[in-house]
C-alpha positions as a printed NumPy array, in Angstrom:
array([[ -3.744,  13.04 ,   6.804],
       [ -3.482,  12.833,   3.015],
       [ -4.095,   9.552,   1.258],
       [ -1.036,   7.378,   0.68 ],
       [  0.677,   7.696,  -2.691],
       [ -0.287,   4.779,  -4.904],
       [  0.323,   3.15 ,  -8.255],
       [ -2.435,   1.381, -10.173],
       [ -1.65 ,  -2.29 , -10.755],
       [ -3.869,  -4.817, -12.542],
       [ -5.462,  -7.123,  -9.99 ],
       [ -4.061, -10.107, -11.874],
       [ -0.543,  -8.989, -10.81 ],
       [ -1.293,  -9.497,  -7.099],
       [  0.255, -12.976,  -7.238],
       [  3.552, -11.483,  -8.446],
       [  3.728,  -9.408,  -5.262],
       [  2.865, -12.425,  -3.138],
       [  5.672, -14.318,  -4.883],
       [  8.054, -11.503,  -3.988],
       [  6.87 , -11.664,  -0.384],
       [  7.531, -15.396,  -0.276],
       [ 10.958, -14.978,  -1.866],
       [ 11.948, -12.318,   0.666],
       [ 10.573, -14.542,   3.422],
       [ 12.598, -17.566,   2.278],
       [ 15.721, -15.401,   2.198],
       [ 14.889, -14.013,   5.652],
       [ 14.655, -17.527,   7.06 ],
       [ 17.906, -18.608,   5.414],
       [ 19.814, -15.58 ,   6.67 ],
       [ 18.275, -15.922,  10.127],
       [ 19.357, -19.559,  10.229],
       [ 22.852, -18.503,   9.115],
       [ 23.082, -16.101,  12.069],
       [ 22.743, -12.947,   9.959],
       [ 20.112, -11.251,  12.072],
       [ 20.29 ,  -7.75 ,  10.551],
       [ 19.778,  -9.064,   7.018],
       [ 17.059, -11.451,   8.163],
       [ 15.021,  -8.715,   9.792],
       [ 15.315,  -6.354,   6.829],
       [ 14.245,  -9.122,   4.444],
       [ 11.313,  -9.921,   6.739],
       [ 10.211,  -6.274,   6.633],
       [ 10.259,  -6.315,   2.838],
       [  8.316,  -9.584,   2.831],
       [  5.619,  -7.946,   4.957],
       [  5.43 ,  -4.907,   2.684],
       [  5.108,  -7.081,  -0.433],
       [  2.411,  -9.179,   1.244],
       [  0.493,  -6.006,   2.055],
       [  0.908,  -4.767,  -1.517],
       [ -0.442,  -8.093,  -2.813],
       [ -3.608,  -7.712,  -0.74 ],
       [ -4.139,  -4.061,  -1.706],
       [ -3.734,  -4.988,  -5.367],
       [ -6.124,  -7.932,  -5.054],
       [ -8.772,  -5.819,  -3.334],
       [ -8.445,  -2.489,  -5.134],
       [ -5.879,  -2.661,  -7.933],
       [ -3.419,  -0.324,  -6.184],
       [ -0.183,  -0.631,  -4.233],
       [  1.64 ,   1.825,  -2.038],
       [  4.157,   4.082,  -3.762],
       [  4.769,   6.22 ,  -0.705],
       [  8.394,   6.559,   0.436],
       [  7.14 ,   6.138,   4.01 ],
       [  6.619,   2.379,   4.218],
       [  4.207,   2.827,   7.13 ],
       [  1.76 ,   4.276,   4.606],
       [  1.391,   0.77 ,   3.109],
       [ -0.53 ,  -0.106,   6.278],
       [ -2.691,   3.008,   5.84 ],
       [ -3.474,   1.962,   2.272],
       [ -4.389,  -1.533,   3.401],
       [ -6.891,  -0.087,   5.86 ],
       [ -8.268,   2.276,   3.224],
       [ -8.923,  -0.394,   0.597],
       [-10.548,  -2.746,   3.097],
       [-12.607,   0.003,   4.724],
       [-14.065,  -1.094,   8.057],
       [-12.655,  -4.615,   8.318],
       [-11.448,  -5.403,  11.846],
       [ -9.334,  -8.225,  10.442],
       [ -7.538,  -5.881,   8.063],
       [ -7.014,  -3.277,  10.779],
       [ -5.317,  -5.974,  12.84 ],
       [ -3.094,  -6.982,   9.94 ],
       [ -2.261,  -3.344,   9.205],
       [ -1.212,  -2.99 ,  12.837],
       [  1.029,  -6.061,  12.478],
       [  2.584,  -4.532,   9.37 ],
       [  3.223,  -1.251,  11.188],
       [  4.999,  -3.116,  13.981],
       [  7.189,  -4.907,  11.464],
       [  7.981,  -1.789,   9.417],
       [  8.958,   0.134,  12.537],
       [ 11.729,  -2.415,  13.036],
       [ 13.207,  -1.311,   9.702],
       [ 14.68 ,   1.774,  11.383],
       [ 16.488,  -0.424,  13.894],
       [ 18.211,  -2.3  ,  11.08 ],
       [ 18.974,   0.513,   8.67 ],
       [ 19.498,   3.622,  10.743],
       [ 20.734,   2.628,  14.202],
       [ 24.1  ,   1.303,  15.265],
       [ 22.539,  -1.414,  17.423],
       [ 22.647,  -4.915,  15.98 ],
       [ 19.515,  -7.017,  15.656],
       [ 19.437,  -9.946,  18.059],
       [ 18.653, -13.476,  16.894],
       [ 15.408, -13.246,  18.877],
       [ 14.385, -10.052,  17.059],
       [ 15.233, -11.615,  13.689],
       [ 13.169, -14.684,  14.552],
       [ 10.253, -12.554,  15.711],
       [ 10.343, -10.43 ,  12.554],
       [ 10.48 , -13.503,  10.35 ],
       [  7.474, -15.005,  12.142],
       [  5.524, -11.75 ,  11.763],
       [  6.3  , -11.676,   8.046],
       [  5.237, -15.312,   7.721],
       [  1.87 , -14.539,   9.292],
       [  1.369, -11.611,   6.913],
       [  2.344, -13.698,   3.871],
       [  0.029, -16.537,   4.927],
       [ -2.82 , -14.076,   5.398],
       [ -2.092, -12.457,   2.038],
       [ -2.276, -15.869,   0.334],
       [ -5.694, -16.432,   1.938],
       [ -6.906, -13.006,   0.806],
       [ -5.766, -13.558,  -2.785],
       [ -7.509, -16.93 ,  -2.863],
       [-10.662, -15.327,  -1.479],
       [-10.451, -12.533,  -4.093],
       [ -9.847, -15.153,  -6.792],
       [ -6.783, -13.496,  -8.269]])
C-alpha cells in the first residue's frame, strides 16, 4: 500500500491541532447532551482525527492530507514506527473513523449509546495526544 498523502506542518503547530480536537470534543459532548446523536458522533470523529494529526505533527512534522480518513491511522503508525502503544491508538482511531460512514452515508440514525461511545473514544484519543505533545515538548 502506498504511503498516506501528507502535508508538512511545523512541529510547533501541533498544539493548534490539539486545540481543534478539544473544540470538536467539547461540541460533541454538548450535542450529545442535547440529544443530537448524529452530530455528536460526527464531531467526535473529527476530534479523533485532529488528535491524531496533532501527534503526527509533534513526532514527524506531517499530518494526513489523504481523503480517506482511515489513512490518518496509517500515518500515525508510520511516524511512530514500531510502538505498540501507537498501534493501539491507531486501531482506536480506525474504529472511530469507521463510524463516520454510519453518520454521513447511511439512513440509520446514531443511537445515544453510539454517540456516547464515540465521544468517549475521542476523549481518550485527545487525552493521549495531549500526553504525547507534552512528551515531545511542543
